[in-house]
C-alpha positions as CSV (number, residue, x, y, z in Angstrom):
1,M,-184.3,44.7,-106.9
2,N,-180.6,43.8,-107.5
3,D,-180.0,47.0,-109.4
4,N,-181.6,49.0,-106.3
5,I,-179.2,47.3,-103.7
6,Q,-176.5,47.9,-106.0
7,K,-177.0,51.5,-106.0
8,I,-177.2,51.4,-102.0
9,V,-174.0,49.5,-101.7
10,D,-172.0,51.8,-104.2
11,G,-173.4,55.0,-102.8
12,L,-172.2,53.8,-99.2
13,G,-168.6,52.7,-100.5
14,N,-167.5,50.3,-97.8
15,T,-169.3,47.0,-98.6
16,D,-167.7,45.4,-95.3
17,T,-170.1,47.2,-92.8
18,V,-173.1,47.0,-95.2
19,I,-175.7,44.1,-93.8
20,K,-178.0,42.6,-96.2
21,R,-180.8,40.5,-94.9
22,Y,-182.9,38.7,-97.4
23,F,-186.1,37.3,-96.7
24,E,-189.9,36.7,-97.9
25,I,-192.8,38.5,-96.9
26,G,-196.1,36.6,-96.6
27,S,-197.1,33.0,-96.8
28,K,-199.0,32.1,-99.8
29,L,-197.4,34.1,-102.3
30,P,-194.3,35.3,-100.6
31,V,-192.7,38.5,-101.8
32,Q,-188.8,38.7,-102.1
33,A,-187.5,41.5,-99.9
34,V,-184.1,42.7,-98.4
35,L,-183.0,44.9,-95.5
36,L,-180.0,47.0,-95.9
37,Y,-178.4,48.6,-92.9
38,V,-174.6,49.8,-91.7
39,D,-173.6,47.6,-88.8
40,S,-172.7,49.3,-85.7
41,L,-174.9,52.4,-86.5
42,A,-178.1,50.6,-86.6
43,D,-179.9,48.8,-83.7
44,R,-180.3,45.1,-84.4
45,E,-182.7,44.4,-81.5
46,S,-185.1,47.2,-83.2
47,I,-184.6,45.6,-86.6
48,N,-185.5,42.2,-85.3
49,L,-188.6,43.4,-83.3
50,N,-190.0,46.4,-85.3
51,I,-189.4,44.8,-89.0
52,L,-188.4,41.2,-89.5
53,K,-190.5,39.9,-86.8
54,P,-193.8,41.3,-88.1
55,L,-193.1,41.0,-91.9
56,M,-192.0,37.4,-91.7
57,L,-194.7,36.0,-88.9
58,Q,-197.7,38.4,-89.0
59,V,-198.4,39.0,-92.7
60,K,-201.2,36.5,-93.7
61,G,-202.5,38.1,-97.0
62,D,-201.2,38.5,-100.4
63,L,-199.0,41.6,-100.8
64,C,-197.9,40.9,-104.1
65,L,-201.3,41.8,-105.6
66,S,-201.4,45.1,-103.9
67,A,-200.5,48.6,-106.0
68,D,-199.4,50.4,-102.7
69,I,-197.5,47.8,-101.0
70,C,-195.0,50.1,-99.4
71,D,-197.8,52.2,-97.7
72,I,-199.4,49.1,-96.6
73,I,-196.4,47.7,-95.0
74,C,-195.3,51.2,-93.4
75,K,-199.2,51.5,-91.9
76,K,-200.0,48.0,-90.8
77,Y,-197.1,46.0,-90.1
78,I,-193.8,47.9,-89.3
79,T,-193.9,49.0,-85.5
80,S,-191.2,51.5,-85.8
81,S,-191.9,54.9,-84.5
82,S,-190.9,56.7,-87.8
83,T,-191.0,55.2,-91.5
84,S,-190.8,57.1,-94.8
85,V,-191.0,56.0,-98.6
86,E,-188.5,57.6,-100.9
87,N,-188.1,57.6,-104.4
88,D,-184.5,58.7,-104.6
89,A,-181.7,56.5,-103.8
90,N,-179.6,59.0,-102.6
91,K,-182.1,60.0,-99.7
92,A,-181.8,56.4,-98.6
93,I,-178.1,56.4,-98.6
94,F,-178.2,59.5,-96.7
95,A,-180.5,58.2,-94.2
96,M,-178.4,54.7,-93.9
97,K,-175.4,56.8,-92.8
98,R,-177.3,58.0,-89.9
99,G,-178.3,54.5,-88.6
100,N,-181.6,54.1,-90.4
101,T,-182.4,50.9,-92.2
102,V,-183.7,50.5,-95.9
103,L,-186.3,48.0,-97.1
104,I,-186.1,47.1,-100.6
105,I,-188.8,44.8,-102.2
106,E,-188.9,43.2,-105.2
107,Q,-190.2,44.7,-108.4
108,V,-190.7,47.9,-106.5
109,D,-188.7,51.0,-107.2
110,E,-189.3,52.6,-103.9
111,F,-187.1,52.5,-100.8
112,I,-188.9,52.2,-97.3
113,V,-186.7,54.0,-94.9
114,I,-187.0,52.8,-91.2
115,D,-185.9,54.5,-88.2
116,T,-183.3,52.3,-86.3
117,K,-180.9,54.4,-85.0
118,D,-178.7,52.9,-82.2
119,G,-179.2,54.8,-79.0
120,K,-175.7,54.1,-77.5
121,Y,-174.6,57.7,-76.4
122,R,-173.3,59.2,-73.3
123,Q,-176.4,60.0,-71.0
124,I,-177.1,63.6,-69.9
125,S,-174.9,64.7,-67.3
126,E,-173.6,67.7,-65.3
127,P,-171.7,70.3,-67.5
128,L,-167.8,69.5,-66.6
129,N,-166.6,73.3,-67.2
130,E,-169.8,75.6,-66.4
131,Y,-170.9,74.5,-62.9
132,S,-173.6,76.5,-61.4
133,V,-174.7,76.5,-57.7
134,R,-178.4,77.3,-58.7
135,G,-178.9,76.4,-62.4
136,S,-179.8,73.3,-64.2
137,R,-177.6,70.4,-63.9
138,E,-178.3,69.4,-67.6
139,G,-175.4,69.7,-69.9
140,F,-175.1,68.9,-73.6
141,V,-173.6,65.6,-74.9
142,E,-172.4,64.1,-78.3
143,N,-176.0,63.3,-79.5
144,L,-177.1,66.0,-82.0
145,E,-180.8,64.9,-81.3
146,T,-180.5,64.6,-77.8
147,N,-179.0,68.3,-77.7
148,V,-181.9,69.7,-79.9
149,S,-184.5,67.9,-77.5
150,M,-183.1,69.5,-74.4
151,I,-184.0,73.0,-76.2
152,R,-187.3,72.0,-77.2
153,R,-188.5,70.8,-74.2
154,M,-187.8,74.3,-72.5
155,V,-188.7,76.6,-75.8
156,K,-192.2,75.1,-76.8
157,H,-193.3,78.0,-79.0
158,Q,-193.9,77.3,-82.7
159,D,-191.6,80.0,-83.9
160,L,-188.6,77.9,-82.6
161,T,-186.9,77.3,-86.1
162,I,-184.3,74.5,-86.8
163,E,-182.5,74.5,-90.0
164,N,-180.4,71.6,-91.3
165,F,-176.9,71.7,-92.8
166,T,-174.7,68.9,-93.8
167,L,-170.9,70.1,-93.9
168,G,-167.6,68.0,-94.8
169,K,-167.1,66.3,-98.0
170,Y,-166.0,63.1,-96.5
171,T,-167.5,63.4,-92.9
172,Q,-170.8,64.7,-93.9
173,T,-171.3,66.0,-90.3
174,D,-175.0,67.2,-89.5
175,I,-175.6,70.6,-88.3
176,K,-178.4,72.4,-87.1
177,L,-179.0,76.2,-86.9
178,M,-181.6,77.0,-84.2
179,Y,-183.3,80.4,-83.8
180,V,-186.7,81.9,-82.9
181,D,-188.0,83.2,-86.1
182,S,-190.2,85.9,-84.7
183,I,-187.4,87.5,-82.7
184,A,-184.4,87.1,-84.9
185,D,-183.2,89.6,-87.4
186,E,-183.4,88.0,-90.6
187,S,-180.4,90.0,-91.9
188,V,-178.1,88.5,-89.2
189,M,-179.7,84.9,-89.9
190,E,-179.0,85.1,-93.5
191,K,-175.3,86.0,-92.8
192,I,-174.9,83.1,-90.8
193,R,-176.5,80.7,-93.3
194,D,-174.3,82.4,-95.9
195,R,-171.1,81.5,-93.9
196,L,-172.3,78.0,-93.2
197,S,-173.1,77.3,-96.7
198,S,-169.9,78.2,-97.9
199,I,-168.3,76.0,-95.9
200,D,-166.6,73.3,-98.3
201,V,-163.9,71.2,-96.7
202,D,-163.1,67.4,-96.5
203,S,-164.0,67.2,-92.6
204,I,-166.0,68.9,-89.7
205,T,-165.1,66.7,-86.7
206,G,-166.4,69.5,-84.3
207,A,-167.9,72.8,-83.6
208,G,-164.7,74.4,-82.9
209,I,-163.6,73.9,-86.6
210,I,-167.0,75.5,-87.7
211,E,-166.4,78.7,-85.4
212,Q,-163.0,79.2,-87.0
213,Y,-164.7,79.1,-90.7
214,I,-167.7,81.3,-89.9
215,E,-165.6,84.2,-87.7
216,G,-165.3,87.5,-89.3
217,H,-161.9,88.3,-87.7
218,P,-159.7,85.1,-87.4
219,Y,-156.6,87.0,-86.3
220,S,-158.4,88.6,-83.3
221,L,-157.2,87.7,-79.8
222,F,-160.9,87.6,-78.6
223,P,-163.7,85.0,-79.3
224,Q,-166.4,85.8,-81.8
225,C,-168.7,82.5,-81.0
226,F,-169.9,81.8,-77.7
227,A,-169.3,78.1,-76.9
228,T,-171.4,76.9,-73.9
229,E,-172.5,73.5,-72.6
230,R,-175.4,74.6,-71.1
231,P,-178.8,74.5,-72.7
232,D,-180.4,77.1,-70.4
233,I,-177.7,79.4,-71.6
234,V,-178.4,78.7,-75.4
235,I,-182.3,79.3,-74.5
236,N,-181.8,82.6,-72.9
237,D,-179.9,83.8,-76.0
238,L,-182.3,82.5,-78.4
239,L,-185.0,84.4,-76.8
240,E,-182.7,87.7,-77.2
241,G,-182.4,87.0,-80.9
242,R,-179.5,85.1,-81.4
243,A,-178.9,81.7,-82.9
244,A,-177.5,78.4,-81.8
245,I,-175.2,76.1,-84.0
246,L,-175.0,72.5,-82.9
247,C,-172.7,69.9,-84.3
248,Q,-173.0,66.2,-84.2
249,G,-170.2,64.7,-81.5
250,T,-169.9,68.0,-79.9
251,P,-171.1,68.3,-76.5
252,Y,-171.4,72.0,-76.4
253,A,-173.2,74.7,-78.7
254,L,-172.0,78.0,-80.6
255,V,-174.2,81.1,-79.7
256,V,-173.9,83.6,-82.6
257,P,-173.6,86.6,-82.6
258,A,-171.3,86.7,-79.8
259,L,-171.0,89.8,-77.6
260,F,-167.8,90.8,-75.7
261,I,-169.9,91.5,-72.5
262,E,-171.6,88.2,-72.8
263,F,-168.1,86.3,-72.0
264,F,-168.2,87.8,-68.3
265,Q,-172.0,86.9,-67.5
266,A,-172.7,83.6,-65.8
267,V,-176.3,81.6,-65.5
268,E,-176.1,82.5,-62.0
269,D,-176.5,86.0,-62.4
270,Y,-180.3,85.6,-63.3
271,Y,-180.9,83.1,-60.6
272,E,-179.6,85.3,-57.8
273,R,-181.0,88.7,-56.5
274,S,-180.0,91.7,-58.2
275,I,-177.7,93.2,-55.6
276,L,-175.7,89.8,-55.2
277,S,-175.3,89.1,-59.1
278,S,-174.3,92.9,-59.6
279,M,-171.3,92.6,-56.9
280,I,-170.1,89.6,-58.5
281,R,-170.2,91.0,-62.3
282,I,-168.4,94.2,-60.9
283,L,-165.8,91.6,-59.3
284,R,-165.3,89.9,-62.6
285,L,-164.7,93.1,-64.6
286,L,-162.2,94.2,-61.9
287,A,-160.5,91.0,-62.1
288,V,-160.0,91.4,-65.9
289,I,-158.4,94.7,-65.2
290,L,-156.2,93.4,-62.5
291,V,-155.2,90.2,-64.7
292,I,-154.1,92.4,-67.9
293,T,-152.6,95.3,-65.6
294,L,-151.2,94.0,-62.5
295,P,-147.9,92.5,-63.8
296,A,-147.3,95.3,-66.0
297,A,-148.0,97.8,-63.5
298,Y,-145.5,96.4,-61.0
299,L,-143.0,96.1,-63.5
300,S,-143.5,100.0,-64.6
301,F,-143.3,100.8,-60.8
302,I,-140.1,99.1,-60.2
303,K,-138.3,100.0,-63.3
304,F,-139.7,103.4,-64.2
305,N,-142.1,105.0,-61.7
306,S,-140.7,103.9,-58.1
307,E,-141.3,107.3,-56.7
308,L,-145.1,106.4,-57.3
309,I,-144.7,103.8,-54.6
310,P,-145.1,105.0,-50.8
311,V,-141.6,104.9,-48.9
312,K,-143.2,102.4,-46.2
313,F,-143.8,99.9,-49.1
314,L,-140.7,101.0,-51.1
315,L,-138.0,100.0,-48.6
316,P,-139.2,96.8,-48.0
317,L,-139.7,95.9,-51.8
318,V,-136.1,97.2,-52.3
319,S,-134.6,94.9,-49.6
320,T,-136.3,91.6,-51.1
321,R,-134.5,92.4,-54.5
322,K,-131.2,92.5,-53.3
323,G,-129.1,89.7,-54.7
324,L,-131.5,88.7,-57.4
325,L,-130.2,87.2,-60.3
326,L,-132.9,88.1,-62.7
327,T,-134.1,91.5,-64.0
328,P,-137.6,92.2,-63.3
329,L,-139.2,91.6,-66.9
330,I,-137.4,88.0,-67.1
331,E,-138.3,87.3,-63.4
332,I,-142.2,88.2,-64.4
333,L,-142.1,86.5,-67.4
334,C,-140.2,83.2,-66.3
335,M,-143.2,82.9,-63.5
336,E,-145.8,83.7,-65.8
337,M,-144.6,80.7,-68.3
338,I,-144.3,78.7,-65.5
339,V,-147.8,79.2,-64.2
340,E,-149.1,78.6,-67.9
341,F,-147.0,75.2,-68.1
342,L,-148.6,74.1,-64.8
343,R,-152.2,75.0,-66.0
344,E,-151.8,73.4,-69.4
345,G,-150.2,70.5,-67.9
346,G,-152.9,70.1,-65.3
347,L,-155.7,70.4,-68.0
348,R,-154.2,67.4,-70.2
349,L,-153.6,65.0,-67.3
350,P,-156.5,62.8,-65.4
351,G,-158.3,65.0,-63.0
352,K,-157.0,64.3,-59.7
353,I,-153.5,64.2,-61.2
354,G,-153.8,67.4,-62.9
355,Q,-155.0,69.0,-59.6
356,T,-152.1,67.5,-57.8
357,L,-149.5,68.5,-60.4
358,S,-150.8,72.2,-60.3
359,L,-150.8,72.6,-56.5
360,V,-147.7,70.6,-55.6
361,G,-145.8,72.1,-58.6
362,G,-146.7,75.7,-57.8
363,F,-145.5,75.3,-54.2
364,I,-142.2,73.5,-55.0
365,I,-141.2,75.6,-58.0
366,G,-142.4,79.0,-56.0
367,D,-140.0,78.0,-52.8
368,A,-137.3,77.0,-54.8
369,A,-137.3,80.2,-56.8
370,L,-137.3,82.1,-53.7
371,R,-134.5,80.1,-52.1
372,A,-132.4,80.4,-55.3
373,K,-132.9,84.1,-55.3
374,L,-134.3,84.0,-59.1
375,V,-137.6,85.8,-57.9
376,S,-138.5,88.0,-55.0
377,P,-141.4,87.5,-52.8
378,A,-143.3,90.6,-54.2
379,T,-143.2,89.0,-57.8
380,L,-144.7,85.8,-56.6
381,V,-147.7,87.8,-55.0
382,V,-148.2,89.8,-58.1
383,V,-148.1,86.8,-60.5
384,G,-150.3,84.5,-58.1
385,T,-152.8,87.3,-57.9
386,A,-153.1,87.8,-61.4
387,V,-153.5,84.0,-62.1
388,I,-156.4,83.7,-59.3
389,G,-158.0,86.6,-61.2
390,T,-158.3,84.4,-64.3
391,F,-160.5,82.0,-62.6
392,V,-163.0,84.4,-61.7
393,I,-163.8,84.8,-65.7
394,P,-166.7,82.2,-66.1
395,N,-166.0,81.5,-69.9
396,Y,-162.7,79.4,-70.8
397,D,-162.2,81.0,-74.2
398,M,-162.3,84.8,-72.9
399,S,-160.2,83.5,-70.0
400,L,-157.4,82.1,-72.2
401,S,-157.5,85.5,-74.2
402,I,-157.3,87.7,-71.3
403,R,-154.3,85.6,-70.2
404,I,-152.6,85.9,-73.6
405,A,-153.4,89.7,-73.6
406,R,-151.0,90.4,-70.5
407,F,-147.9,89.3,-72.1
408,P,-148.0,92.1,-74.7
409,M,-148.9,94.6,-72.0
410,I,-146.0,93.3,-69.8
411,I,-143.5,94.1,-73.0
412,L,-144.9,97.5,-73.3
413,A,-144.6,98.5,-69.6
414,D,-141.1,97.4,-69.6
415,I,-140.5,99.6,-72.7
416,F,-142.7,102.6,-72.1
417,G,-143.4,102.2,-68.3
418,I,-147.0,104.0,-67.4
419,V,-147.3,105.2,-71.1
420,G,-147.1,101.8,-72.5
421,I,-149.7,100.5,-70.1
422,A,-152.2,103.4,-71.3
423,A,-151.1,102.6,-74.7
424,G,-151.9,99.2,-74.7
425,W,-155.3,99.8,-73.1
426,Y,-156.2,102.2,-75.7
427,L,-155.3,99.7,-78.6
428,I,-157.7,97.0,-76.6
429,L,-160.5,99.0,-76.4
430,L,-160.1,100.5,-79.9
431,H,-160.0,97.1,-81.2
432,L,-163.2,95.9,-79.2
433,F,-165.1,98.8,-80.3
434,S,-164.1,98.7,-84.0
435,M,-164.8,94.8,-84.5
436,D,-168.2,93.4,-85.3
437,T,-169.7,90.0,-85.6
438,F,-172.1,88.9,-88.2
439,G,-173.0,92.7,-88.3
440,V,-173.3,93.2,-84.8
441,Q,-171.0,95.7,-82.9
442,Y,-168.8,93.4,-80.5
443,L,-168.7,95.9,-77.7
444,S,-171.5,98.3,-77.5
445,L,-172.8,100.3,-74.8
446,K,-176.3,101.2,-75.3
447,K,-177.9,103.5,-72.8
448,N,-180.8,100.9,-72.4
449,D,-178.6,97.9,-72.0
450,L,-176.8,99.3,-69.1
451,K,-179.0,97.6,-66.6
452,D,-177.8,94.4,-67.7
453,I,-174.0,95.0,-68.5
454,F,-171.9,96.2,-65.6
455,I,-174.8,95.6,-63.0
456,R,-177.8,93.1,-63.3
457,G,-180.7,95.2,-63.0
458,Q,-184.1,94.2,-61.6
459,L,-185.7,91.3,-63.7
460,W,-189.1,93.1,-63.7
461,N,-187.1,96.4,-65.0
462,M,-185.6,94.6,-68.1
463,D,-188.8,94.8,-70.1
464,K,-187.0,95.4,-73.4
465,R,-184.4,92.9,-75.2
466,P,-181.0,94.4,-75.8
467,E,-180.7,97.3,-78.2
468,S,-177.3,96.0,-79.2
469,M,-178.6,92.6,-80.7
470,P,-180.7,93.4,-83.5
471,N,-184.2,91.8,-83.4
472,K,-187.7,91.9,-84.5
473,N,-189.7,92.1,-81.2
474,K,-188.1,94.7,-78.7
475,I,-190.5,93.7,-75.9
476,R,-190.1,90.6,-73.5
477,M,-192.5,91.3,-70.6
478,G,-195.7,92.9,-70.1
479,N,-196.2,96.0,-68.2
480,S,-198.4,94.4,-65.4
481,M,-195.2,93.0,-64.1
482,K,-194.4,96.4,-62.8
483,K,-197.7,97.2,-61.1
484,F,-196.9,95.4,-57.9
485,R,-193.3,96.4,-57.5
486,G,-192.3,98.3,-54.4
487,R,-195.6,97.2,-52.6
488,H,-195.2,95.6,-49.2
């Protein structure tokens, strides 16, 4: 028994946190035993009630005469919901690092692993960054098992597959790869497995680190993994043939492969009627064009192409620029940078203070800049409109990418005018159409997928899964759904 105890202690490393509880099982011919668990990871109340109490007070027979003593203890006395008997000390160590307790019995080479994980985690709450008017109020939390259970409750089919990974030499972080086996394309899943298995680093502390290791184009401006706090979004993506990566300690999931158009779709699009959702989607796409193009177009019109501005707009515009100290380029860049400072400052500060900083700071700086003749009112309107447009984009990662993309567009407009803007859009579209993620084209405009890209078609008419996402089963709806359409 002492040799087995030493194996466990050596494998855990830090002996100060390993609790050893020696006791006797039985009354007539007592059997020596010891409980091993890691302090603060295991639930002491569960250990006392489900292990120590029944073994010390309820065992009346002589267990020392039994050949299968471990099975008898697990089946008859330990009241914990999950137990297993292991022959490998490494498996026992692996379980203890995750809050389980190991029971070692004298003259027995086997280890009894008992589930005693401490359940002190943040409760399920509403997603902080993905609010939905009509959708679910559940959001992922930091506990991996809780996140998996939220998906399992909604997808009850036996083809829901969960694969386990342990990443990080020192952190040994638990990772879950989830997909629907009868839908997901095997070649895509194999690429995801290969990239996860190839991660060989000291530390994995969050899903954001995994994202950077598995993406295929690390220097691209646009995100290649879709991060979401909402289980309902993950479920919809799983049923389209994608996979979800869940990481212990991270309150969101990574959905891969991610497609460009997915970042502009919100969960409410499928809970609202088609006409309303389509209008909102068009509004989002217009906002993207506005955010990237408006400041650059304004600069181009002021510097190169003023003849394109109607006279009734040009004269007031010229009058507001009299006496300004800054050039149009410096003027726009300064205001854009100040807005980014306020936005980032608001994110890092506590909620109410951050909102106050953004609101009051914007008013004060804008008013002071106008009074000091540093910027024109038209510039403030253009920059403010572009900033408001970024709030329409539902995904934070894509919103950040779009915000950054407008800076090189402004530089191109200052050098080449309208031609520079056209060249900038050409380079952006060329990059998007040429990029792939896990072998899937990042931006694809398949004919049958158009009903769920720029607009959201009727749900009963979207009977096939997207062609842009490889999958085994193309059909997701029976033909009977269309029979009563159009009847009154």
